[in-house]
Each structure stands twice: as structure tokens, then as C-alpha cells.
N, C-alpha and C positions, 0 to 999 in steps of 0.2 A: 460601398464596395470599389467605385472608382479609385477612391483615395487610396484603400489596400492595395489595388492592381498597379497602381502608380508608385507606390512605396517599395512594392517588391520589385521594381525594376531597378531601384537605385540603393536598395539598402544592401544587398551583398557586396557589390563592388566596391562602395564608397564607407562602409560602415568600418570604425576602427576595431570592431569585434567580426570582421568579415569570416575568418576561419569557423569561429564558433556559430555564426548566422548560418553558415553551409552547413555546418554539422547539425543543427537543431532541423533544419529543412530536410536534409536526408532522412533522419530519423522519424521526423513529425509529419513531414508534408506540408509543413507550416513555415511562411516565410515570417521571421519575427520582426515585429513592427516596435515592440517595447521590451528589448533585449536585457534591461535590468530584472525583470520578471524570470527570465531563463537562468541568469546569473544567480541569483537569489536560491532558485528553485536546485541548481546545482551545488550549493555550498552547504556541506555538512556543519553541523554545529561545533566539530574539534576544530574547525579554522575560522569560526565567526566571531564576531566584534560585537561588542555591547552598545546598543543604539538609542537605549534609554533609560532614564534615571531607575525604574522599576525593574532593571535587570533583564529586559527583553534582548535578543541578539537577531542579527540577520541573519539568522540560518535559513534552512528552508522549511523548518517545523510547522510554520503557519501554512505555509503552500501546501503541504503535506496534509493538513487538516481539510482544506478545501479541495483538493484533489483527491482526497479520499471519497469525500461526499459525491463528486460528479462521477468518479468510477462506479462507485454502488448503485447509483441511479441508472445509469448506463448499461450495467451489466445486468441489472434487475429487470430493465424493458427488454433487452435481447433474450434473457431466458424466457420472460413471459410470453414473447412471441415464438419463440422456437420450439417450447413445449406447451401449446395450449391446454394440452388435458393432464397434467402433471398436478401434484398438489402444492399447496404452499410450502410444506415442509421439504418437499424434493428442491424446490425452487432455491430455499434457503440455504439447504446444504450446496448445492451447485456454486451459488454466488460466493459463498464461503471458501469453496475449494480454490475458484479462481481467483479470488483477491487476498488469499492466502500469502504470509510473508515470502515463503518457500516459492510460491508460484510468481510471485512480482519479481523477485529477485532474479530468478530465471528468465523471467522475461526482460527485465533490464540488460542482462549480459546478451541477450539473441539481439535486442535492438541496437547494442552498442553503447548504451548510456552510460555504462560503466566508465569509458573512456573519458567521459566529460565531466563525471563528478569531482569535486574538489576536496580532500579531507586530508587530514593530518595521518599519513601512515605509519608514523612513528607512535602515535597515540593508539591506534587500533591494533590489536593482533590480528595475524592473519586468519584465526578462526572467526574473527567477527567481522573482518573488514567487508565481506560481501554481504551482510545485513543492512547494511546502509543503502545498497542500490536500489531495494525494492521501495524503501521509504522516499529516496531521491524520484524514482518513477512516478510515484503519486503526486509529488511536488511539482513534476514535470508537465503532469496533467492540469493541475492547478494553475500553472503558468500560462498554458495555452489557453484554458479558459478565460483568464484575464486579459491576455493579448487578442486572441481571436474570437472569442465566444464560445458558448456549449456547442454549437453544431461542429465547428471544428475539433474540439476535445471529443464530442461522440466519433467522427470519423476516424481519428486517430486511435481510438480505444476499438471500435469495430472494425476497421480494415488494416490496421497495423499492429496493434497487441495482439487481438483474437487470432490474426492469422497465422500466429505461432503456436498456437493450442489446438488439441484434437479434443474438442469439446466433448466426444461421445466418449472417448478414453477417460477422461476424467472422471466420470460415473463411475468408474471401478477403482479409483485410487483409495487410499486411506480413508476412514471413516472421521467424520466430524464429531468427535468425541463428545465435545459441548454441547452441539445441538442435540444429541441423541440422549445424553445426560438430562439436559432440560425437559425433553421431549419425556423421559421416563418419569421424572419427578412431577410432571404436571398430570401425566394418566395416573399416578399412584398418590395423588394429593400429598406430596413433600413441598415442604419450602426449599428453595434453594438459591444461593447468592454466590457471586463470584466478589470474594475482597482481594484488593491488589495494593502493592504498596511498591513504591517505587525508590532506588537510592543509586548514586553515583560511584562507579568504580572505576576511578582514573576520570576519564571523559567518556565512558560508556554508562547508558542507563542500564540498570538490571531491574527486572521486575520480577516480584514474587506474589504468585496468585494462590489464594486458598480457595477450595470449593467447601462451601458451608449448607449442609443438608439437615433442615430441623434443628439448626442451632449449632450442629456438631460438625467440626472440621473433619472432613473424609479424603481430602487429597490437597497436597501443595507442590508447588513446583516453581522453580524460577528459570528466566531465560532473559536474553537480552529484547526478544519479541515478547510483547504482552501477550498477543495472540498464540503464539507458540506455548507461552507459560499456562494460558488457560486450556488449551488442548491437552498438554500433557498433565495437568493437576487433575482435569475431567477423566482421563484415561486411568488415574491412579484410583481414584475415588470408585469408579466402575470397577475395577479390579478387587477393591476392599470390600465392597459392597456384593461383590459376586454377580454383577450385573452383565450379561452379554449384549455388548451394544453393537 
């Protein structure tokens, strides 16, 4: 703790990344000591470099994986305590709404994180570019976790991110079609699977998701967000089967 406090006194004035450090502190409330974590968290794969013979790049995708796990854990605890008498299904749906790509993109913009993300504006079309900010927000959480620990990441999520959300209003937003479809399948003894494929379109990943019920494809959709493709495919499957979700 003393080491962190001492470092916080000196890192902002003297770091060669002084402006970035100030911006990170302004957004997160955390004084960065391992600036490299944040630099990588804010680097989109469109401007990344290969760093290993297996093709691995220094983009924010690995940190996104880590941040996603931390985010889901914190949100799960938050909802568990906020709604002590709600069912597991309700809690799962609420968490899905909060951590959806659309929600995270909006939060990244409200926090101002979009101004720090480095990406190739020529490679990403104007309709696609905002989708990278939700990913960067998850990677940013991963960077906070590595640099300052779980408690600091939890504080950022709870007191900074969630401050921009109306949790009670979120209950009335669009349905979680995937969750509802899974619930329907389980109640009616149907097998259900989500099969996904990904391919590159330029420097952008495109996900194609198929909903397979009883070994029969009932819905298919593609999107640059895998979660969005799953929701779209689930909605199509529900429509085809005549299910009111």
C-alpha cells in the first residue's frame, strides 16, 4: 500500500506517458503503475503487431478475456446482493443485459474511453468502429485487475461504470432472446446448441451463429459481435417456431 501511494505521487508528473496516466486516472480513479497494461488494453487488433511465432499479437484481446471474467464476477455479486429474492433466471438475464456489447459500448463512450482507444480508422467502417469500445472497456478492466488488483477493478465497475446505468430501467429493456430460448428448450425437453463460425472481413471479425434445436437449424444470423449474433439468431428461431419469448 505504501509503495503504491509513493508511486502515485511521482508517476503522473514524471512518466513519459503523463497525459495517458492522467486520463486513465480521470476515468478509473486508479493511478497506473504498470502503464504497459493499459497501453495494450487500449490497442485494437487493427493496429497490433505480431509478437510470437505462433501469430499472437499485442492487441487487447487477451486482456478483454480477463476483463470479461472480472466484470461478470463483480456484476453477479452486485445483482445477487441487490435482488436477494429474485430467481437465478432473473439474475442471469439482468447480468446479460448489463454486460451486453451495446451496453458496454455506451458505457465506454460515457466514460470517455473511446478517446483513448488506438485503432485503424481506415480499416474500420463508420458503422463498425463503435463496437470496438465495449471490447476495450473489458480489456481496460483486465488492465486495472493486473495493475491494481481485484478490489480496484471492483470499485471501478461498481462506482464508475454502474453510476452511468439505471439498473431498474434495464429490467424493462429488450428481452434476452438467447436466455429465454434456452429456458423454453429445457422446460420442453428439447436439445439446443449454438454453433458459431468466425471469419475475417478485412481486419474485422464476422461471427455467424446458428441455433440448432433437436439437431435442426432453426435460426441463423451474423454480426461483428458474437453475443449480438446469438441474440439475433435466437430471435429468428423463436419466430420460426412460433414461440412467444
